[in-house]
Structure formats: C-alpha cells, structure tokens
C-alpha positions as CSV (number, residue, x, y, z in Angstrom):
1,M,-17.8,12.6,-36.9
2,L,-16.7,12.6,-33.3
3,K,-18.3,15.1,-31.0
4,Q,-16.3,17.6,-29.0
5,G,-15.2,16.1,-25.7
6,T,-15.1,12.5,-26.8
7,F,-11.3,12.1,-26.3
8,E,-11.5,13.8,-22.9
9,L,-14.2,11.4,-21.7
10,L,-12.2,8.4,-23.0
11,F,-9.1,9.7,-21.2
12,L,-11.1,10.0,-17.9
13,G,-12.6,6.6,-18.4
14,L,-9.1,5.1,-19.0
15,C,-7.7,6.8,-15.9
16,F,-10.6,5.5,-13.8
17,V,-10.1,1.9,-15.0
18,I,-6.3,2.1,-14.3
19,L,-6.9,3.4,-10.8
20,Q,-9.4,0.7,-10.1
21,F,-6.9,-2.0,-11.1
22,W,-4.3,-0.4,-9.0
23,W,-6.6,-0.2,-6.0
24,I,-7.6,-3.9,-6.4
25,R,-4.0,-4.9,-6.7
26,L,-3.1,-3.1,-3.4
27,T,-6.1,-4.6,-1.6
28,I,-5.1,-8.1,-2.7
29,K,-1.5,-7.5,-1.7
30,K,-2.5,-6.3,1.7
31,G,-4.7,-9.3,2.2
32,R,-1.8,-11.6,1.5
33,T,1.0,-9.9,3.4
34,M,-0.7,-7.4,5.8
35,D,2.3,-5.2,5.3
36,V,0.8,-2.5,3.0
37,D,-1.7,0.0,4.1
38,K,-4.3,1.6,1.9
39,W,-1.8,4.2,0.6
40,G,0.8,1.6,-0.4
41,Q,3.1,2.3,2.5
42,W,4.5,-0.3,4.9
43,S,2.3,-0.7,7.9
44,T,3.4,0.3,11.4
45,Q,3.0,-3.3,12.6
46,K,6.3,-4.3,11.0
47,K,8.0,-1.3,12.6
48,E,6.6,-2.2,16.0
49,D,7.8,-5.8,15.6
50,Q,11.3,-4.5,14.7
51,M,11.2,-2.2,17.7
52,E,10.2,-5.1,20.0
53,I,13.1,-7.2,18.7
54,T,15.5,-4.3,19.3
55,K,14.1,-3.8,22.8
56,K,14.6,-7.4,23.7
57,R,18.1,-7.4,22.4
58,L,19.0,-4.3,24.3
59,E,17.5,-5.7,27.5
60,K,19.5,-8.8,27.1
61,I,22.7,-6.8,26.7
62,F,22.0,-4.6,29.8
63,R,21.2,-7.6,32.0
64,S,24.6,-9.2,31.3
C-alpha cells in the first residue's frame, strides 16, 4: 500500500516545516527586541551597552 521511503519523506518534510516555524519565530523576535542574532544568541550590542555603563561608573569613581 505505502511505498518504501514514504515515512522517511514525511519525517523530512515535518522537520523542514518545524525548522521554518522556528526560523520565522526568531526573525520576528529579533525584529521586536533587536537582542537576538540569527543563531538565537544575545547580540553584542547589549554587552557593549553594559560595558559602557560600567565604564562610566568606573570613571565617576576614579574622578572622585
């Protein structure tokens, strides 16, 4: 009834659809927050902002 390889093709198709939804979700999330890069990691912009805040705080301490 079912030809050989039908389940394998269905499995690959299901994996493809799941990955597409995952990719679209990450793209939308990045568009809203700009904190996630294409691999789902926090972007370096947030780290740079944190470093800038720390730098200003330390400069303020050393000036006193």
